[in-house]
Each structure stands twice: as C-alpha cells, then as structure tokens.
N, C-alpha and C positions, 0 to 999 in steps of 0.2 A: 611499521606501522602501518596502515590498513586503510582504502581510497577514504573517501569520506559520502561517496556513493553507494557503499556495497552495504553499511543497514540499511537504504532506504528500499534500497532493491527487494534486498531477506523480507522486513517486513512486509512491505508490497505483495510478495510472495505469500508468504504465509495465508495475510487476509485477504486478496484478493480468490486464494484455493478456498477457505472457509466462509465468506458471505455469498448468502443465496442473491441470484438476481448476476454477479457478476462476471464478464467476459473477459479475456484478456485481450481478443479477437475484437472487440467495439469499444470499451472502455483503457481508458488512460490510468498510470496506476496515481494521480496525479488524485484523481477522482475516489480514492475511497477515502480522503480528506472530507467528503461531504456530509455521509449522513451520520447517526449520533455515535455511532464509536471510530469516529474520522479522529477524534482526538489522539489514539493511536498512532495514526500515523502524519500526524501535523508534530509530534512530538518526536518519531524514530527521523525526522527532517531535519 
C-alpha cells in the first residue's frame, strides 16, 4: 500500500516542471490547481 500523498507530489513535480512561470521556490504545489490545467492537480489530490 502506498502513501496517499505520493501521487499528489509526483503529479505536482511533473506539472511544476512543465508549466511556464511556475517556480518551486516561490509557489506551493497546491497553486497548480488555479489555472486552466488545474483540474489535473485537483484530480491527483
């Protein structure tokens, strides 16, 4: 059984690396849910 937070972190890492303007030092992973592709982060949590 895997931890529940692992998919959230994995998807957040992938999305953060592929989205223009996202900076891990300035933005929280949860902020990925705010733009037009935010449904991806919402589904993964």
